[in-house]
Chimera marker file (.cmm) of the C-alpha trace (Angstrom):
<marker_set name="trace">
<marker id="1" x="-3.410" y="23.594" z="48.321" r="1" g="1" b="0" radius="0.5"/>
<marker id="2" x="-3.219" y="20.451" z="46.192" r="1" g="1" b="0" radius="0.5"/>
<marker id="3" x="0.160" y="18.929" z="45.283" r="1" g="1" b="0" radius="0.5"/>
<marker id="4" x="-0.328" y="16.249" z="42.650" r="1" g="1" b="0" radius="0.5"/>
<marker id="5" x="3.154" y="14.840" z="43.180" r="1" g="1" b="0" radius="0.5"/>
<marker id="6" x="2.625" y="14.273" z="46.907" r="1" g="1" b="0" radius="0.5"/>
<marker id="7" x="4.854" y="15.280" z="49.790" r="1" g="1" b="0" radius="0.5"/>
<marker id="8" x="7.646" y="12.720" z="50.046" r="1" g="1" b="0" radius="0.5"/>
<marker id="9" x="9.935" y="14.665" z="47.699" r="1" g="1" b="0" radius="0.5"/>
<marker id="10" x="9.341" y="17.951" z="49.501" r="1" g="1" b="0" radius="0.5"/>
<marker id="11" x="10.206" y="17.064" z="53.103" r="1" g="1" b="0" radius="0.5"/>
<marker id="12" x="13.002" y="19.661" z="53.305" r="1" g="1" b="0" radius="0.5"/>
<marker id="13" x="10.703" y="22.489" z="52.165" r="1" g="1" b="0" radius="0.5"/>
<marker id="14" x="7.822" y="21.367" z="54.357" r="1" g="1" b="0" radius="0.5"/>
<marker id="15" x="10.103" y="21.397" z="57.410" r="1" g="1" b="0" radius="0.5"/>
<marker id="16" x="10.805" y="25.102" z="56.799" r="1" g="1" b="0" radius="0.5"/>
<marker id="17" x="7.328" y="26.130" z="55.632" r="1" g="1" b="0" radius="0.5"/>
<marker id="18" x="5.640" y="27.005" z="58.908" r="1" g="1" b="0" radius="0.5"/>
<marker id="19" x="2.457" y="25.712" z="60.544" r="1" g="1" b="0" radius="0.5"/>
<marker id="20" x="0.678" y="23.253" z="58.265" r="1" g="1" b="0" radius="0.5"/>
<marker id="21" x="-0.865" y="19.819" z="58.034" r="1" g="1" b="0" radius="0.5"/>
<marker id="22" x="-1.118" y="17.398" z="55.144" r="1" g="1" b="0" radius="0.5"/>
<marker id="23" x="-3.649" y="14.866" z="54.024" r="1" g="1" b="0" radius="0.5"/>
<marker id="24" x="-3.576" y="12.712" z="50.889" r="1" g="1" b="0" radius="0.5"/>
<marker id="25" x="-2.260" y="15.307" z="48.407" r="1" g="1" b="0" radius="0.5"/>
<marker id="26" x="-3.617" y="18.376" z="50.206" r="1" g="1" b="0" radius="0.5"/>
<marker id="27" x="-1.528" y="20.909" z="52.068" r="1" g="1" b="0" radius="0.5"/>
<marker id="28" x="-3.435" y="22.879" z="54.684" r="1" g="1" b="0" radius="0.5"/>
<marker id="29" x="-1.870" y="26.162" z="55.800" r="1" g="1" b="0" radius="0.5"/>
<marker id="30" x="-2.925" y="26.951" z="59.359" r="1" g="1" b="0" radius="0.5"/>
<marker id="31" x="-1.864" y="30.597" z="59.534" r="1" g="1" b="0" radius="0.5"/>
<marker id="32" x="-0.712" y="32.297" z="56.339" r="1" g="1" b="0" radius="0.5"/>
<marker id="33" x="0.922" y="35.108" z="58.327" r="1" g="1" b="0" radius="0.5"/>
<marker id="34" x="3.309" y="32.528" z="59.850" r="1" g="1" b="0" radius="0.5"/>
<marker id="35" x="4.153" y="30.756" z="56.586" r="1" g="1" b="0" radius="0.5"/>
<marker id="36" x="7.496" y="31.423" z="54.920" r="1" g="1" b="0" radius="0.5"/>
<marker id="37" x="6.247" y="32.670" z="51.543" r="1" g="1" b="0" radius="0.5"/>
<marker id="38" x="9.603" y="32.092" z="49.839" r="1" g="1" b="0" radius="0.5"/>
<marker id="39" x="9.465" y="28.446" z="50.909" r="1" g="1" b="0" radius="0.5"/>
<marker id="40" x="5.835" y="28.193" z="49.753" r="1" g="1" b="0" radius="0.5"/>
<marker id="41" x="6.849" y="29.609" z="46.371" r="1" g="1" b="0" radius="0.5"/>
<marker id="42" x="9.659" y="27.061" z="46.123" r="1" g="1" b="0" radius="0.5"/>
<marker id="43" x="7.275" y="24.247" z="47.042" r="1" g="1" b="0" radius="0.5"/>
<marker id="44" x="4.786" y="25.269" z="44.363" r="1" g="1" b="0" radius="0.5"/>
<marker id="45" x="7.527" y="25.670" z="41.749" r="1" g="1" b="0" radius="0.5"/>
<marker id="46" x="9.061" y="22.284" z="42.567" r="1" g="1" b="0" radius="0.5"/>
<marker id="47" x="5.688" y="20.540" z="42.454" r="1" g="1" b="0" radius="0.5"/>
<marker id="48" x="4.798" y="22.217" z="39.159" r="1" g="1" b="0" radius="0.5"/>
<marker id="49" x="8.125" y="21.224" z="37.628" r="1" g="1" b="0" radius="0.5"/>
<marker id="50" x="7.540" y="17.617" z="38.645" r="1" g="1" b="0" radius="0.5"/>
<marker id="51" x="4.015" y="17.323" z="37.276" r="1" g="1" b="0" radius="0.5"/>
<marker id="52" x="4.870" y="19.041" z="33.993" r="1" g="1" b="0" radius="0.5"/>
<marker id="53" x="7.990" y="16.945" z="33.382" r="1" g="1" b="0" radius="0.5"/>
<marker id="54" x="7.843" y="14.385" z="30.603" r="1" g="1" b="0" radius="0.5"/>
<marker id="55" x="6.826" y="10.994" z="31.901" r="1" g="1" b="0" radius="0.5"/>
<marker id="56" x="4.911" y="12.171" z="34.979" r="1" g="1" b="0" radius="0.5"/>
<marker id="57" x="1.789" y="10.090" z="35.522" r="1" g="1" b="0" radius="0.5"/>
<marker id="58" x="-0.503" y="10.858" z="38.429" r="1" g="1" b="0" radius="0.5"/>
<link id1="1" id2="2" r="1" g="1" b="0" radius="0.2"/>
<link id1="2" id2="3" r="1" g="1" b="0" radius="0.2"/>
<link id1="3" id2="4" r="1" g="1" b="0" radius="0.2"/>
<link id1="4" id2="5" r="1" g="1" b="0" radius="0.2"/>
<link id1="5" id2="6" r="1" g="1" b="0" radius="0.2"/>
<link id1="6" id2="7" r="1" g="1" b="0" radius="0.2"/>
<link id1="7" id2="8" r="1" g="1" b="0" radius="0.2"/>
<link id1="8" id2="9" r="1" g="1" b="0" radius="0.2"/>
<link id1="9" id2="10" r="1" g="1" b="0" radius="0.2"/>
<link id1="10" id2="11" r="1" g="1" b="0" radius="0.2"/>
<link id1="11" id2="12" r="1" g="1" b="0" radius="0.2"/>
<link id1="12" id2="13" r="1" g="1" b="0" radius="0.2"/>
<link id1="13" id2="14" r="1" g="1" b="0" radius="0.2"/>
<link id1="14" id2="15" r="1" g="1" b="0" radius="0.2"/>
<link id1="15" id2="16" r="1" g="1" b="0" radius="0.2"/>
<link id1="16" id2="17" r="1" g="1" b="0" radius="0.2"/>
<link id1="17" id2="18" r="1" g="1" b="0" radius="0.2"/>
<link id1="18" id2="19" r="1" g="1" b="0" radius="0.2"/>
<link id1="19" id2="20" r="1" g="1" b="0" radius="0.2"/>
<link id1="20" id2="21" r="1" g="1" b="0" radius="0.2"/>
<link id1="21" id2="22" r="1" g="1" b="0" radius="0.2"/>
<link id1="22" id2="23" r="1" g="1" b="0" radius="0.2"/>
<link id1="23" id2="24" r="1" g="1" b="0" radius="0.2"/>
<link id1="24" id2="25" r="1" g="1" b="0" radius="0.2"/>
<link id1="25" id2="26" r="1" g="1" b="0" radius="0.2"/>
<link id1="26" id2="27" r="1" g="1" b="0" radius="0.2"/>
<link id1="27" id2="28" r="1" g="1" b="0" radius="0.2"/>
<link id1="28" id2="29" r="1" g="1" b="0" radius="0.2"/>
<link id1="29" id2="30" r="1" g="1" b="0" radius="0.2"/>
<link id1="30" id2="31" r="1" g="1" b="0" radius="0.2"/>
<link id1="31" id2="32" r="1" g="1" b="0" radius="0.2"/>
<link id1="32" id2="33" r="1" g="1" b="0" radius="0.2"/>
<link id1="33" id2="34" r="1" g="1" b="0" radius="0.2"/>
<link id1="34" id2="35" r="1" g="1" b="0" radius="0.2"/>
<link id1="35" id2="36" r="1" g="1" b="0" radius="0.2"/>
<link id1="36" id2="37" r="1" g="1" b="0" radius="0.2"/>
<link id1="37" id2="38" r="1" g="1" b="0" radius="0.2"/>
<link id1="38" id2="39" r="1" g="1" b="0" radius="0.2"/>
<link id1="39" id2="40" r="1" g="1" b="0" radius="0.2"/>
<link id1="40" id2="41" r="1" g="1" b="0" radius="0.2"/>
<link id1="41" id2="42" r="1" g="1" b="0" radius="0.2"/>
<link id1="42" id2="43" r="1" g="1" b="0" radius="0.2"/>
<link id1="43" id2="44" r="1" g="1" b="0" radius="0.2"/>
<link id1="44" id2="45" r="1" g="1" b="0" radius="0.2"/>
<link id1="45" id2="46" r="1" g="1" b="0" radius="0.2"/>
<link id1="46" id2="47" r="1" g="1" b="0" radius="0.2"/>
<link id1="47" id2="48" r="1" g="1" b="0" radius="0.2"/>
<link id1="48" id2="49" r="1" g="1" b="0" radius="0.2"/>
<link id1="49" id2="50" r="1" g="1" b="0" radius="0.2"/>
<link id1="50" id2="51" r="1" g="1" b="0" radius="0.2"/>
<link id1="51" id2="52" r="1" g="1" b="0" radius="0.2"/>
<link id1="52" id2="53" r="1" g="1" b="0" radius="0.2"/>
<link id1="53" id2="54" r="1" g="1" b="0" radius="0.2"/>
<link id1="54" id2="55" r="1" g="1" b="0" radius="0.2"/>
<link id1="55" id2="56" r="1" g="1" b="0" radius="0.2"/>
<link id1="56" id2="57" r="1" g="1" b="0" radius="0.2"/>
<link id1="57" id2="58" r="1" g="1" b="0" radius="0.2"/>
</marker_set>
């Protein structure tokens, strides 16, 4: 999964997500069955809100 806004603002969600790794702006989910889907949904929503906010420049 690609997060255009990076990971530094999402440390709290990533800590609760489940098994994963990150690289550049990519989030790699190791085992989807072990991922907290509510946390994943929150991560996607937060990232989307950031990149669609006025003034965001990637």
